[in-house]
C-alpha positions in Angstrom: 29.2 52.3 -196.1 32.9 52.5 -197.0 34.5 55.7 -198.1 37.5 58.0 -198.4 38.4 59.6 -195.1 40.8 62.5 -194.6 42.1 62.8 -191.0 43.9 66.0 -190.0 45.7 66.1 -186.6 49.1 67.4 -185.5 49.5 64.4 -183.1 51.2 61.6 -185.0 50.0 58.9 -182.5 46.3 60.0 -183.0 46.8 60.0 -186.8 48.2 56.5 -186.7 45.6 55.0 -184.4 42.6 56.6 -186.2 44.0 55.6 -189.7 44.5 52.0 -188.7 41.1 51.8 -187.0 39.3 53.2 -190.1 41.3 51.0 -192.5 40.1 47.9 -190.4 36.6 49.2 -191.1 37.3 49.1 -194.8 37.7 52.8 -195.4 40.4 54.4 -197.6 42.3 56.8 -195.3 44.7 59.7 -195.9 46.2 61.7 -193.0 47.5 65.3 -192.7 49.4 67.1 -189.9 48.6 70.7 -190.8 46.2 73.0 -192.6 48.6 73.1 -195.6 48.8 69.3 -195.9 45.0 69.2 -195.5 44.6 71.6 -198.5 46.8 69.5 -200.7 45.0 66.3 -199.7 41.6 67.8 -200.3 42.7 68.6 -203.9 44.2 65.3 -204.9 42.4 62.8 -202.5 38.9 64.2 -202.7 37.7 62.7 -199.4 34.0 61.9 -198.7 34.5 62.8 -195.0 36.9 65.2 -193.3 38.0 64.6 -189.7 40.0 67.6 -188.4 41.5 68.8 -185.1 40.9 72.4 -184.0 44.4 73.4 -183.0 46.9 72.9 -185.8 50.4 74.2 -186.1 49.6 76.6 -189.0 46.0 77.5 -188.3 42.7 76.8 -186.6 40.6 73.9 -187.8 37.4 75.9 -187.2 38.6 78.9 -189.1 39.3 76.9 -192.3 35.9 75.2 -192.3 34.4 78.1 -194.3 37.1 77.7 -196.9 36.6 73.9 -197.1 32.8 74.3 -197.4 33.2 76.8 -200.2 35.3 74.4 -202.2 33.5 71.2 -201.1 30.0 72.2 -200.1 28.7 68.7 -199.6 31.7 67.4 -197.6 30.7 66.4 -194.0 33.3 67.7 -191.5 33.8 66.1 -188.1 35.6 68.3 -185.6 37.9 66.9 -182.9 39.0 69.2 -180.0 40.7 69.1 -176.7 39.3 72.6 -176.0 36.1 71.0 -174.7 34.0 74.1 -174.0 30.5 75.1 -174.8 31.9 77.7 -177.2 33.9 75.0 -179.2 30.8 72.8 -179.7 28.7 75.8 -180.7 31.3 77.3 -183.1 31.8 73.9 -184.7 28.1 73.7 -185.5 27.9 77.4 -186.5 30.7 76.8 -189.0 28.7 73.9 -190.5 30.4 70.9 -189.0 28.6 67.6 -189.3 29.5 66.7 -185.7 31.9 67.6 -182.9 33.7 65.0 -180.7 35.7 66.1 -177.6 39.1 64.7 -176.9 39.8 62.1 -175.7 37.3 60.5 -178.0 36.2 56.9 -178.3 37.2 55.2 -181.5 34.0 53.3 -181.8 32.0 56.6 -181.5 34.2 58.2 -184.2 33.6 55.3 -186.6 29.9 55.5 -186.0 29.9 59.2 -186.6 31.9 58.7 -189.8 29.3 56.1 -190.9 26.5 58.6 -190.3 28.3 61.3 -192.2 28.8 59.0 -195.2 25.1 58.0 -195.1 24.1 61.7 -195.2 24.5 63.0 -198.7 24.3 66.6 -197.5 24.0 68.2 -194.1 23.8 71.9 -193.3 23.6 72.7 -189.6 25.1 76.2 -189.8 23.8 78.4 -187.1 23.2 82.2 -187.8 24.3 83.9 -184.7 27.1 86.1 -183.4 30.3 84.4 -182.3 30.1 84.0 -178.5 32.7 85.7 -176.3 34.9 84.2 -173.7 32.4 84.8 -170.9 30.9 81.3 -171.3 27.3 80.7 -170.3 28.1 77.1 -169.4 31.3 75.9 -167.7 32.8 72.4 -167.8 34.7 70.0 -170.0 33.6 66.7 -168.6 32.2 64.0 -170.9 28.6 64.4 -169.5 28.7 68.2 -170.3 30.1 67.5 -173.8 26.9 65.6 -174.5 24.9 68.6 -173.3 26.9 71.0 -175.5 26.4 68.8 -178.6 22.7 68.6 -178.1 22.4 72.3 -177.6 24.5 73.0 -180.7 22.1 70.8 -182.8 18.9 72.4 -181.6 19.8 76.0 -180.9 18.9 77.3 -184.3 15.4 75.9 -184.6 12.2 76.2 -182.6 11.8 72.6 -181.4 10.3 72.4 -177.9 12.9 71.3 -175.3 12.5 69.5 -171.9 15.5 70.0 -169.6 15.7 67.3 -166.9 18.0 67.2 -163.9 18.3 67.5 -160.2 17.6 70.8 -158.4 20.6 73.1 -158.7 22.1 71.6 -161.9 21.6 74.8 -163.9 18.5 74.1 -165.9 17.6 77.8 -166.3 21.2 78.6 -167.4 20.9 76.0 -170.2 17.5 77.4 -171.3 19.0 80.9 -171.3 22.0 79.8 -173.4 19.7 78.2 -176.0 17.8 81.4 -176.2 20.8 83.7 -176.3 22.6 81.8 -179.1 19.5 81.2 -181.1 17.6 83.3 -183.7 15.2 84.7 -181.0 18.1 86.2 -179.0 16.9 89.8 -179.6 13.4 89.1 -178.2 12.6 88.5 -174.5 13.6 85.4 -172.4 10.8 85.0 -169.9 11.1 82.5 -167.1 8.3 81.4 -164.8 8.6 78.9 -161.9 5.5 76.8 -161.6 6.3 75.8 -158.0 6.5 79.5 -156.9 3.0 80.6 -158.0 -0.2 79.8 -156.2 -2.2 77.2 -158.1 -5.2 79.5 -158.6 -3.1 82.2 -160.2 -1.1 80.1 -162.6 -3.5 80.5 -165.6 -3.6 84.3 -165.1 0.2 84.4 -164.8 0.7 82.4 -168.0 -2.1 83.8 -170.2 -2.9 87.1 -168.6 -6.3 88.4 -167.7 -8.7 91.2 -168.6 -9.9 93.8 -166.2 -12.7 92.5 -164.1 -12.0 88.9 -165.0 -12.1 87.9 -161.3 -12.2 89.6 -157.9 -9.2 91.9 -157.5 -8.5 92.1 -161.3 -8.5 96.0 -161.3 -6.7 96.2 -164.6 -5.6 94.2 -167.6 -2.5 92.0 -167.0 -0.2 90.7 -169.7 0.7 87.1 -169.1 4.0 85.5 -169.6 3.1 84.2 -173.1 2.4 87.8 -174.2 5.6 89.1 -172.4 7.6 86.5 -174.3 6.1 87.2 -177.7 8.8 86.6 -180.3 11.2 85.1 -177.8 11.4 82.2 -175.4 9.1 81.1 -172.5 10.9 79.0 -169.9 8.5 76.9 -167.8 10.5 75.8 -164.8 9.3 73.0 -162.5 6.7 72.0 -165.1 5.9 69.0 -162.9 4.3 71.3 -160.4 1.7 72.7 -162.9 -1.8 71.9 -161.8 -4.0 69.7 -164.0 -6.3 72.5 -165.3 -3.3 74.6 -166.3 -1.8 71.5 -168.0 -4.9 71.2 -170.1 -4.7 74.9 -171.2 -1.0 74.7 -172.0 -1.6 71.6 -174.1 -4.3 73.5 -176.1 -1.8 76.3 -176.7 0.9 73.8 -177.9 -1.6 72.2 -180.2 -3.3 75.3 -181.7 -0.6 77.9 -181.3 -3.1 80.2 -179.7 -4.2 81.2 -176.1 -7.0 83.2 -174.6 -6.5 85.5 -171.6 -8.7 84.9 -168.5 -11.9 86.7 -168.9 -11.5 87.3 -172.7 -13.0 85.7 -175.8 -10.2 86.9 -178.0 -7.6 84.3 -179.1 -4.0 85.6 -179.4 -1.4 83.9 -181.6 1.5 82.6 -179.5 4.9 83.3 -181.2 7.2 81.8 -178.6 9.6 79.0 -178.2 8.8 76.7 -175.3 11.5 75.3 -173.0 10.3 73.4 -170.0 12.3 71.9 -167.1 11.8 69.7 -164.1 13.7 67.8 -161.4 10.8 65.3 -161.1 10.2 62.0 -162.7 7.4 62.8 -165.2 7.0 59.2 -166.2 6.2 58.3 -162.7 3.8 61.2 -162.4 2.0 60.1 -165.6 1.6 56.6 -164.1 0.1 58.2 -160.9 -2.2 60.4 -163.0 -0.7 63.7 -161.8 0.8 64.7 -165.2 -0.8 64.5 -168.6 0.8 62.0 -170.9 -0.1 64.0 -174.1 1.4 67.2 -172.6 4.6 65.2 -171.8 5.0 64.2 -175.4 4.4 67.7 -176.6 7.1 69.0 -174.3 9.6 66.2 -174.7 10.4 66.8 -178.3 14.1 67.2 -177.5 15.2 66.1 -174.0 18.4 67.5 -172.4 19.4 65.7 -169.3 21.8 67.6 -167.1 24.4 65.6 -165.1 24.6 66.0 -161.3 27.7 67.9 -160.2 29.0 64.8 -158.4 29.3 63.1 -161.9 31.2 66.0 -163.5 34.8 65.3 -162.1 37.2 68.1 -162.6 34.4 70.5 -163.6 34.0 71.1 -159.9 37.3 72.9 -159.5 36.8 74.8 -162.8 33.3 75.9 -161.6 34.6 76.9 -158.2 37.2 79.2 -159.7 34.6 80.7 -162.0 32.3 81.4 -159.0 35.2 83.0 -157.1 35.9 85.3 -160.1 32.2 86.2 -160.1 32.2 86.9 -156.4 35.2 89.2 -156.9 33.3 91.0 -159.7 30.4 91.5 -157.2 32.7 93.3 -154.8 33.8 90.3 -152.5 37.5 89.8 -151.8 39.4 88.1 -154.6 40.3 84.5 -153.6 42.0 81.5 -155.2 42.0 77.8 -154.4 45.1 75.7 -153.4 45.5 72.1 -154.6 44.0 70.6 -151.4 40.9 72.8 -151.6 40.3 71.9 -155.2 40.7 68.2 -154.4 38.3 68.3 -151.4 35.7 70.1 -153.5 36.0 67.4 -156.2 35.5 64.7 -153.6 32.3 66.2 -152.2 29.0 64.6 -153.2 27.2 68.0 -153.8 23.5 67.1 -153.0 22.7 70.7 -153.9 24.7 70.6 -157.2 26.0 73.7 -158.9 23.9 76.0 -156.8 25.3 74.6 -153.6 28.9 75.0 -154.9 28.2 78.6 -155.9 26.8 79.4 -152.4 29.9 77.8 -150.8 32.3 79.7 -152.9 30.6 83.0 -152.0 30.8 82.2 -148.3 34.5 81.3 -148.6 35.1 84.5 -150.5 33.3 86.6 -147.9 34.4 84.9 -144.7 38.0 83.8 -145.2 40.9 86.1 -144.3 43.6 84.5 -146.5 43.7 85.2 -150.2 44.2 81.5 -150.9 41.5 79.1 -149.8 42.9 75.9 -148.3 41.5 72.4 -147.9 40.9 72.9 -144.2 38.6 76.0 -144.9 36.6 74.0 -147.4 36.3 71.1 -145.0 35.1 73.4 -142.2 32.4 75.0 -144.4 31.2 71.7 -145.8 30.9 70.2 -142.3 28.5 73.0 -141.3 26.6 73.1 -144.6 24.1 70.3 -144.0 21.1 70.3 -141.7 21.9 68.7 -138.3 20.6 65.3 -137.6 18.1 64.6 -134.9 20.1 64.0 -131.7 23.0 66.3 -132.8 21.3 69.6 -132.2 23.5 71.9 -130.1 22.7 71.6 -126.4 20.3 74.3 -125.3 18.9 74.8 -128.8 15.7 73.6 -130.3 15.5 71.8 -133.6 13.8 74.9 -135.0 16.7 77.1 -133.9 19.2 74.8 -135.6 17.2 74.7 -138.8 16.7 78.5 -138.7 20.5 78.9 -138.5 21.0 76.7 -141.5 18.4 78.5 -143.6 20.0 81.9 -142.6 23.4 80.6 -143.7 21.9 79.3 -147.0 20.3 82.7 -147.8 23.5 84.6 -146.7 25.4 82.5 -149.2 23.9 84.6 -152.0 25.4 87.8 -150.7 23.5 90.8 -151.8 21.3 88.8 -154.2 18.3 86.7 -153.2 18.0 83.0 -153.8 16.0 81.8 -156.9 12.2 81.7 -156.6 10.8 78.5 -155.1 12.8 78.7 -151.9 9.9 77.4 -149.8 9.5 74.2 -151.8 13.3 73.6 -151.8 13.7 74.0 -148.1 10.6 72.0 -147.4 11.9 69.1 -149.5 15.3 69.3 -147.7 13.5 69.0 -144.3 10.9 66.4 -145.3 13.3 63.8 -146.8 15.4 63.2 -143.7 12.3 63.4 -141.5 10.7 60.5 -143.4 13.9 58.5 -143.5 14.5 58.8 -139.7 10.8 58.1 -138.9 10.8 55.0 -141.0 14.0 53.8 -139.4 12.6 54.5 -135.9 9.5 52.3 -136.6 11.6 49.7 -138.5 9.9 50.3 -141.8 6.3 50.0 -140.6 4.5 52.6 -142.8 1.3 52.4 -140.8 3.1 53.3 -137.6 5.1 55.9 -139.4 2.0 57.6 -140.8 0.4 57.6 -137.3 3.6 59.1 -135.8 3.8 61.8 -138.4 0.1 62.6 -138.3 -0.5 61.7 -142.0 -2.8 59.3 -143.7 -1.1 56.3 -145.2 -1.7 57.2 -148.8 -0.2 60.7 -148.3 2.9 59.1 -146.6 3.3 56.7 -149.6 3.1 59.5 -152.0 5.7 61.5 -150.1 8.0 58.5 -149.8 7.8 58.0 -153.6 8.3 61.7 -154.3 11.5 61.9 -152.2 12.8 58.5 -153.2 12.7 57.1 -149.6 12.2 53.4 -148.8 10.8 50.9 -149.0 12.3 50.2 -145.6 12.7 46.5 -144.6 11.2 45.6 -141.3 13.5 43.8 -138.9 12.5 41.4 -136.2 13.4 42.2 -132.6 
């Protein structure tokens, strides 16, 4: 579709480039450099799509959207901004923008968005919630995080079920909490439950509650997490660790909207929004028969994939400064980063993602003497942050001693707080993966010999190798 497009931006180069690109697409284009020029163009040009920057010399593009929508209620508005924060994306949607594109933007993406806006006769995505403050729930301006912000902004106001995917430590619970806090259920409870941290035989009781006498030891009635979250949001973390029987019961709740406490015949209506999360490959688990395909489709209505920290560029330094500020607020000495420290943090691969970065910044805040953290301090802490390899254990120490020191350092990194639930599984995974890699290397990829050496049956070993993404190792001839 071709249409009349009004582009408002105080940067003359951007106005020219966008105008020429849109004209080549066959659109009729008018440009404006300020709010005042935009008002005049709206009156005489009567565009079918408005593209506007946020920061303009005589006003804020977000603040005039209300005025534009009152005068032109069916006009799709596309917001451009170099202030690429979660708040900007959310406010643009709250104000009723058709879409939000962070600067620098891709011209082809802008033209596609304009085509979508023209195809939509009317679009109202206004979100009824309070304006967020400057204490942002999500930090970062990288392109991968912009996609996350845009998805959140589009779904925050409704009750669609969401599946958050990403490596351990990428902030899945933080995203779930942001969706809850900025949505219509914000005044009701946000109840998280970690499937990996609960014994398998207690998961159903934890989720759905139980009546007194329902099983041995049930001395009184217990309200499950569904009941605790009534009216609010239930966050099912590590959903991939949910046992098969609990998956079946959860599926019934999602289908019927009702659940029954253990030991009761009374069905209770579930008024909760479900947000699930996992670091596992659920598609692979479905193929292996360990996760229900029908439950996956019920949960995966809106997927949000969180980027690994190593893929977020300059977000690392911004997050590091944020964590130093948080550490200072918790009573640790106030510290800042020099240029070399910020560069070294950005270069690191961050296998533990945002959680690893936060732990490191708390250690640096607690242990360093200087108010400015330098690159050498960061390098020293990073060098001692990973588990020692076999053969590099300090002389006179056992492997167990070395691992104990690393676990103690990990827990100490949280200061007065405790690590998130599920510590056992996280530590076990960190130890298992290098063990399998080194064992396979020692036997030159012979899985039968590796299984015998480890004391596992071959099927268990194969499952573990797939789970940790290890191998297949290529056997070499002597």
